Each structure stands twice: as C-alpha cells, then as structure tokens.
C-alpha positions as CSV (number, residue, x, y, z in Angstrom):
1,M,15.8,-21.0,-9.6
2,T,12.4,-22.8,-9.8
3,R,9.9,-22.0,-12.5
4,E,7.7,-20.1,-10.2
5,T,10.4,-17.4,-9.6
6,T,11.8,-17.3,-13.1
7,N,10.1,-15.4,-15.9
8,T,9.9,-17.2,-19.3
9,P,9.2,-15.9,-22.8
10,Q,5.7,-17.1,-22.2
11,T,4.8,-16.2,-18.7
12,Y,5.7,-13.9,-15.8
13,D,7.1,-15.5,-12.6
14,S,5.1,-15.6,-9.3
15,V,6.8,-12.4,-7.9
16,S,5.7,-10.4,-10.9
17,R,2.2,-11.7,-10.9
18,I,1.9,-11.0,-7.1
19,L,3.1,-7.5,-7.5
20,H,0.9,-6.9,-10.6
21,W,-2.4,-8.3,-9.1
22,G,-1.6,-6.8,-5.6
23,M,-1.1,-3.4,-7.2
24,A,-4.2,-3.8,-9.1
25,A,-6.1,-4.2,-6.0
26,G,-4.3,-1.5,-4.4
27,F,-5.1,0.9,-7.4
28,A,-8.8,-0.1,-7.2
29,W,-8.7,1.0,-3.5
30,V,-6.9,4.3,-4.1
31,F,-9.1,5.3,-7.1
32,S,-12.2,4.3,-5.2
33,S,-11.2,6.4,-2.4
34,A,-10.5,9.4,-4.8
35,L,-13.8,8.9,-6.6
36,A,-15.7,8.7,-3.3
37,H,-13.9,11.8,-2.1
38,K,-14.7,13.7,-5.4
39,F,-18.4,12.6,-5.8
40,F,-19.6,11.7,-2.3
41,N,-17.4,14.2,-0.2
42,E,-18.3,13.8,3.5
43,G,-20.6,10.9,2.9
44,A,-20.2,7.5,4.5
45,L,-18.2,6.0,1.7
46,D,-15.9,9.0,1.6
47,S,-15.5,8.9,5.4
48,F,-14.7,5.2,5.2
49,L,-12.2,5.3,2.3
50,W,-10.5,8.6,2.2
51,P,-8.6,8.3,5.4
52,T,-6.8,5.3,3.8
53,H,-5.9,7.1,0.6
54,K,-2.4,8.2,1.5
55,A,-1.3,5.0,3.3
56,A,-2.5,3.0,0.4
57,G,-0.7,5.3,-2.0
58,L,2.5,4.9,0.0
59,L,2.2,1.1,-0.1
60,L,1.6,1.4,-4.0
61,A,4.7,3.5,-4.2
62,A,6.8,1.0,-2.3
63,C,5.5,-1.8,-4.5
64,V,6.3,0.1,-7.8
65,V,9.9,0.5,-6.6
66,I,10.1,-3.2,-5.8
67,R,8.3,-4.1,-9.1
68,L,10.7,-1.8,-11.1
69,L,13.7,-3.4,-9.5
70,W,12.5,-6.9,-10.2
71,A,11.7,-6.0,-13.7
72,V,15.3,-4.7,-14.3
73,L,16.8,-7.7,-12.6
74,N,14.7,-9.9,-14.9
75,R,14.6,-8.0,-18.0
76,S,16.2,-10.5,-20.2
77,R,13.9,-13.3,-19.2
78,R,10.5,-11.4,-19.3
79,P,8.0,-12.0,-22.0
80,A,8.4,-9.7,-25.1
81,S,6.2,-6.8,-25.6
82,V,3.5,-7.3,-28.4
83,S,4.3,-4.0,-30.0
84,L,6.2,-0.6,-29.7
85,V,2.8,0.9,-28.7
86,A,2.4,-1.5,-25.8
87,S,6.0,-0.9,-24.7
88,L,5.3,2.9,-24.6
89,G,2.1,2.4,-22.8
90,H,3.8,0.3,-20.1
91,L,6.6,3.0,-19.9
92,A,3.9,5.6,-19.4
93,L,2.2,3.6,-16.8
94,Y,5.5,3.1,-14.8
95,A,6.3,6.7,-15.1
96,L,2.9,7.8,-13.7
97,M,3.1,5.1,-11.0
98,V,6.3,6.7,-9.8
99,A,5.4,10.4,-10.4
100,V,1.9,10.5,-8.8
101,P,2.9,9.3,-5.3
102,F,6.2,11.2,-5.4
103,I,4.3,14.4,-6.1
104,G,1.8,13.5,-3.4
105,L,4.6,13.0,-0.9
106,L,6.2,16.3,-1.9
107,R,3.0,18.1,-1.3
108,Q,2.6,16.4,2.0
109,F,6.2,17.4,3.1
110,G,5.8,21.0,1.7
111,S,2.6,21.5,3.7
112,G,4.4,20.8,7.1
113,R,1.7,18.4,8.2
114,A,2.5,15.0,9.8
115,F,2.0,11.9,7.9
116,E,1.5,8.5,9.5
117,A,0.8,5.3,7.6
118,F,0.1,1.8,9.2
119,G,1.0,3.1,12.6
120,V,4.5,4.4,11.6
121,Q,5.3,8.1,11.4
122,I,6.6,8.9,7.9
123,M,6.8,12.7,8.2
124,A,6.8,14.7,11.5
125,A,4.8,17.9,11.6
126,T,6.9,21.0,10.8
127,P,4.4,23.8,10.6
128,D,7.2,26.4,10.8
129,Q,8.9,24.9,7.6
130,T,6.4,24.9,4.7
131,Y,7.4,25.0,1.1
132,G,4.8,26.6,-1.2
133,W,6.2,25.3,-4.5
134,M,5.9,21.7,-3.2
135,V,2.3,22.4,-2.1
136,D,1.5,24.1,-5.5
137,L,3.2,21.3,-7.5
138,G,1.0,18.8,-5.7
139,G,-2.0,20.8,-5.9
140,N,-1.6,21.2,-9.6
141,F,-0.4,17.7,-10.7
142,H,-1.1,15.0,-8.1
143,S,-4.8,14.6,-9.0
144,L,-4.4,15.5,-12.6
145,L,-1.7,13.0,-13.2
146,G,-3.6,10.5,-11.0
147,W,-6.7,10.7,-13.3
148,V,-4.3,10.3,-16.4
149,L,-3.0,7.2,-14.6
150,L,-6.5,5.9,-14.2
151,A,-7.2,6.4,-17.8
152,L,-4.1,4.5,-18.8
153,I,-4.9,1.7,-16.5
154,V,-8.4,1.4,-18.1
155,G,-6.7,1.5,-21.5
156,H,-4.4,-1.3,-20.3
157,I,-7.3,-3.4,-19.4
158,V,-9.1,-2.7,-22.6
159,M,-6.2,-3.6,-24.7
160,T,-5.6,-6.8,-22.8
161,L,-9.2,-7.8,-23.4
162,L,-9.0,-6.9,-27.1
163,H,-5.8,-8.9,-27.5
164,R,-7.7,-12.0,-26.3
165,R,-9.6,-12.1,-29.6
166,D,-6.4,-13.2,-31.4
167,P,-4.9,-16.3,-29.7
168,S,-1.4,-15.3,-31.0
169,Q,-1.7,-11.9,-29.3
170,D,-3.5,-13.2,-26.1
171,V,-1.3,-11.6,-23.3
172,L,-3.6,-12.3,-20.3
173,P,-2.2,-15.9,-19.8
174,R,1.2,-14.4,-19.2
175,M,0.1,-12.6,-16.1
176,L,-2.3,-15.4,-15.0
177,G,0.4,-18.0,-14.9
C-alpha cells in the first residue's frame, strides 16, 4: 500500500481524511437545514435547505457505515487516541452518527410515506401499513439525539482547537495530512 492509503501512528490516510472532511461538510448541511427549519420555518432558507435534509442524512448514514468499516479494517494502524475521554467522545460520536439516521429512517418507514433520494426510490409509499411505535420513536428521539450529536460535534471541534495549544497534543495535523 502507498502512504496515502495507509494510516500511520502520526496521520490518518487519505480515505479516512476524505470521509472525515466530507462528512463534516455533510453535517454542516444537515444541521443548517435543521436550524433553518426550526428557526425560519417556511422562509426562503428553509424552503431551499429542508427538502435536502433526508437525502443528505441518508448520504451521511452511508458514509458512516463506510467509515466504520474502514476504521475497523485499519484499527491497528491508526493514530492512538490522546486519552480515555477522547476515545469515549469518539465512541459517542459514532454511536449517534449511526443512531440518528437509523431512527429517522425507522420513522420514515413507519409513517408509510415514500422516500426518494437522489432520484432513487428508497421506500415505497405504504399508507395502509403504518407503525405507530416507529413514528413515535422517531418523533421522540431523532431530533433530540440530533441536537446531542451537534453538541458533541461542537465539543469535538473545541477540543481539537484546545489541543493545538500543546504541540505534543496537537491532533489536527493527523486529519490534515
């Protein structure tokens, strides 16, 4: 393998970096759409962003699966975590990156409504087959856990910046390459 596709103890490989920064952009889009929908409902920004929320969330869900598989396949060659707290924080991030879209997809399926993303039918409409528990689970937890995920992402960014103050703890170059 070439250096670009192999993690080292000092840096992540190009696949990990592309997934990380691509997902960062995707999360910026998804959370912008959610914030616009919450605070500017039926405004121009909401009308532009909100219709893309589900498709972008589905794309992020696919990326997190790929990212998890890649991380597991390369676990022995990845840079070490700086602390137990950092490891637990990353574990919580991954758990929520899986749970939030899964719960959203459950709600979508349970509602019996169709779901199309990027011109591909993901779920057909089944209005005669609805599952209240799925809709309730999504209604109760998709947004709540999404906001918790946003808080963890902000914490992740803040901690990355705080670690920059100590050159021996500076983790940003690992993901910049």
